[in-house]
N, C-alpha and C positions, 0 to 999 in steps of 0.2 A: 329427578333425572332418570330417564329410562336406562335399562341395563345395557342396551346397545350403545347409547350415547356415553354412558359411564365407561364402558370398555374402550371406546374410541378416545375419550379424554385421557384415560390411563395410558393408552398406547402412545399418545402424543407426549404425555409427561415422561414416560420411560425413554422415548427417543431423545427428548430434550436433555434429560439427565445424562444419557450416554454421550451426547454431543458435548455437554458441559465438561464431563470428566475427560474425554479425549482431548478437548481443547486445552484444559488446564495441564494435562500431562505433557502435551506437545511443548508448551512453553517451558516447562521444567527440563524437558529433553534438549531444547535449544540452548539452555543455559548450562547444561552439564559440562561441556568442555572448558568452561571459564573459571579462572581463579577469582578470588575476591577482588584482586586488583584489576583484572580484566573487566569485571562486572561493575566497577566503580567509576572508571574514567569516562569522560564526556569529550568527544572529539571537537565539537563546536556547539554554539548556543542552540541551534535548531535540532540537534540530535540529543539523545538521552542515554544515560548509562543503562546497561542491561539490568542491573539491580533495580533501577527505578521502574523499568517496564514490568518486572516481576511484581513489584509492590503496587504500582498504580492499577494494574488490572485486578489485583485483589481488593484494593480500595474501592474500585467501582462496584464490585459485588457486595462488599461489606456495607457501603454507604447506601446504595440505591435499592438493594434487595433486603439485606439482613437488618440494617438499622431501621429502615422504613416499614418493613412488613413482617418482622419476626419479633413478637412481644418478648421483652426480657433479654434480648440479645445484648451482650457486653463486648465492646470493641477489644481487639487484641492489645492495642496501645492507643490511647486518646491522642497522642502527639502525631500519629501517622496521618491524621486528617489534614494537618498543615503540610506535612512533608510530601504527600503523594497525590494531592489534588493537582490536576493539570491546569485547566483553564475555566473551571466552573465557578464563576463569580458568585452565583447563588449559594455556593457552599462555603463562602468566606475567604479569608486570607490564605495565602499559600507560599511555599518556598519559591524563590525566583528561578525561573526556568534556566537561565544561563549558568546558575550555580548548582545545578543538580550533581555535577561531578565532584562537588565539595563534600558530599554526604558519605564520608568514610564509614560512618556509623548511622544506622544499624548495619551490621555485617550481612554478608550474603547468606550465612546460615540463619541469622535472625529473620531475614526476609523469607527464606524458605519455611521457617517455622510459622510465620505469619500466613503464608499460603495454606499450610496444613490446617491452621485454625479456621480460616475462612471456608476451606473446602469441607471440613467436618461439619461446620455449622450449616452450610448449604445442604449437605446430604441429609442431616437430621431434620431440617425444616422442609425439605423439598415437597413432600407429599401433601403438606398443608398450606403451601403457598397459594395466595389468591391469584386470579388471572392476571391482574395488573403486575404482580411480581414476576410471573412467568414470562410476560412480555419483556420485562426488564432483563430477565435471564437471557432471552434471545438476543436482545441488544448487546448484553455483556459478552456473549460468545463471539458475536461478530466484531465487537470492539477489541476483544483480546486477539482475534485473528489479525486485525490490523496491526496490533502491537507486535505480533510474532514477526511480521514482515519488517517492521521498523527495528525490532531487536536485531535481526540479521544485518540490515543495511547499516545500522549504527555500529555494530561490531566491526563490520568491514571498514567503516570510516575510521574507527579507533585504531585498529591494527595497522591500517595504512600509514598512520603517523609514526609507527615504530620502525627505526632504521633496520632492525633485524628482520622485518617483514615476516612475522610469524603467521603460520596458517591456522585458521580456526578449526578446520577439519579437512580431510582428504576427499577428493572426488575422483572417480575412475576416469581414465582417458577414454575418449570416444574415437570412433573411426572418422577419418577425414571425409567431408562432404563437399561437393561442389555446389555453389549457390544456384538455386533454381532461377531460370530467366525471369526477370521482372516483367509482369504484364499488368494492365489496368482493366478492371472489371467494371462494367457499367452499373451504376447504382439506380435505385428507383427514383422516379420523379413524381411530382404532384404531392397531394396531401397524404401524410402517413402519421401513425401514432407512435409516440416515444414516451418514455417513462416506465416505471415499474408496473407489472401486472398486479392485480389485486389478490392473487391466490398464493403469494409467497412473501417471505420477509424482504423488506427493503428499508433503507434509511429514508428519513423524511425528505432529504434533498432530491430523491428520485421521484417524488410525487408532486402533484397528481399527474397521472397519465393524460396526455393531451395531444392535440393535433398540431402538426407543423408542416411547412411547405418546403419540399426539396426541389431544387433546380437541377438541370442536367449536370451530372458529374460522374467521375469514375474513381475507383479506389484501388490502390496497388494490391497485388495478389499476395504479397509477403512484406514483412518489415525490411527496412534498410539494413544492409549488412556492414560488418566491420570493414570488409574489403571496399565497399562503395564509399565508406567514410574516409578510408585511406586515400582514395582518388580525390575526394573533396579537399583533403589537406594538401595533397601534392599539387593540386590546381590553384593553390593560394586562397582557399575558401575562408580561412581565418584572417587573411590579410586584405580582403576586398570589402571595403565599407559599403559598396553598392548592394551587397547581399544582405546587409544587416539592418534590423531596426535600430533607431538611434540609441535607445536605452541598452539594447543588446550589444551594440558596438562599444559603447562606453564601458559596459560591464566586462566585456572580453578584454579590452585594453587595460582596464584598471586592475584586473586579476590575472593578467598574462595567460589567458586561456588560449590554447593552440591545439588542443586535442581533447577527446573525451576524458573524463576524470579517471584516474588510475592508469592511463596509458603512459608508456615510456618510449623514448626514441629508438630503443633496441627492438621494437616490435613485440614487446611483452606488456602485460597488464597485471596489476595486483588484484587478486581475487580472494574470496574466502578460503580458497585452497592454496593460498600463497601466490607467488609470482609465476605466471604461466605465459607461454607463447600465445599470442592473439589468434583466435580461430577466425579467419577472414570470412568464413561462410556463415558464422553465427550473427544473430541480430546485434547491432550496435546498442550499447547501453551506457547509462550514466552521462547522458547529454541533457542540457537544459532546453527549455522552450526556445530561448534565443538561438541556440545552436540548431535546433530542429527546424526553425523557421528559415534560418539562413541556408541550411542544406537544401530545403525544399525549393527555394528560389534558384539556387545553383543548378538543381536538377530539372528546372523548367516546370516545376509543379507547385503544390502548396500543401499545407496540412489540411486534413479533413475537418469539417465541423463535427461537433459531438453528435449531432442529429444524423449526419451522413454515416458516421462510424457505427452508431447504434443500430440504424436500420440495416446496414450492411451485415452486421454480426448477429442480427436477431434470429436467424435460422441456425446458427452454429451452436454446438454443445459446449457450454462454458466449463464443463468438467473435464474436457480434454486438454491436451497440450502439456508443456513442461511447467508444472506447478509444484508446490511444496506438498509432499506426502509424509515425510518423516523428518526427524531432527537430523541436521547435517548441513554441509556446505552445498550451495547451489550455484549454477552458472546458466546463462542463456546458451542455448544450443541450436544448431541448424536443424531443420530449415526455418523454424519460426512460425508459430500458429497465431490465429487471431486471438486466442486466449493463451496466456503463458509466455514465458521467456522475458518479455519486457512490457511495461505499461507504455501506451502510445499517446504522445501529445496530440491534442487537437487545437484548433485555432480559437476555440470557444472559451470565453470567460466563465468562471464558476459563478453563476447568478441564479436567482430563484425562478422556478417554473411559474407559469400563470396559475394563480390560486395557491401557491405554496404556503403552508402553515407549519411552523416548527413543532416538534413534539412537545407535549405538555411537561411542565416541571423543569428541573435543572438540566435534564438530558436534552432539552430543546436548544441548549447552547452547543450541541455537538457539531452541527454543520452550518446553520444559518448565519451565525456571527462571523463566519469566514468568507462570506460571499462578497469579497472585495479584493482586487489585486491578485487573484489566483486564476490558473487555467486548468481546464479539465483534461484528465488522462483517462483513457478507456482500456478495457481488457483485463489483464492480469500479468503477473511476472513469475519468474522462477521461484520467487520467495513468497508468493501469495498462497496461502493454504487452499488446497483444492476444495472446490465447493463454495468458496467465499464470494466469488464474483459472478457477474451476469451482464448481459448486454446493456442494461439500464444503469449499471454501477457508475458512479461519478467520483473517481479519485481526483484530487486537486492539490496543486502546489504552486508556490510563487514561480515566476518565469525563470529565475536564476537557479532553481533547484536542480541538482544533478547527482546527489549521493544515492538517490533511489535507482532501481532498475528501470530507467525511463528511456524509451527509444522512439522510433519514427516509422510511421506508415504514411506513404505519400497519397495525395489525391490530386485531381485536376478537373478543371471545368470541361464540359462537353458542349 
């Protein structure tokens, strides 16, 4: 290896090590306000305790980097492989997801000690890791960033179950803003390319980059606001079956859904900062695909396809907008950018691209096995670590999901 190439490789390694350290520290910071009890409870089966997020993200590095690429590495606790595997069938049996909240032990302090053990082992082995292991470190960083967002949304869901409505942390009040007038911007038509570029990190589901055909369409200049959603409610949007998909109508009636999650009739909403007055100019959040689709019909519009959204956002800077920069409570804020504040539902099912191939090994279970019954969301939210997302990013959830910071950007045919 030439000296110049060696220096370049060292610089890349140093950058990766710094990103790894900052990511691991941010996760600890997000858990700092939590008691052991806070970090243990599980609000519902699809969410996870904060303690489990702290442990699982460590298990990922311990299993796929340290165990597989560091000779002589000894696990912190052999039992943790069963407790903190998520859905990797290739890694064997695991604790049932709906029962993660029953894990009162190991304690939060023991989980933090586990993280220290893994971090020290990573630091000691880092300079000798092979390229394949460094690629797994990159995946692990992005994986942990996803869990940072889940940690916040799961904490919000858990605290919302408490009649005392405790705040996770404080956020400063912001000046009142009037919502910008909604306009529709014409999108490109014809054959365009979508999918991740080859010069930066991407998950396997974003590949391969390929051509797609866009028909005449326009996309809204901003996301739908809380005030516009209030108008939808006042106009009987939740009571009009003509606006709803059949499954969505059944879901809404069965679960008595009549407003976004965490809203109350007194015009307040529960947030990570406790109960607050609803900011009517901020992007609406915590709505399901079913609700987003019904609202779009009510507004005389539709949801964008993921290809329309991606092409629309391809010239935007994904590092801008209201995203997560440091540990603390977060909120969607006006005026709402293309990246940040809320993930935006699309009408597109999460399905493989032409020529899709899952990553090799157990990490290939990360995305491909979920390409059924899920819809794509694009952008980023106020809880997404800054730098994590991009135009090609494909977030995905089932259509009834709304504990995430999920919102709506309208589109229409031209």
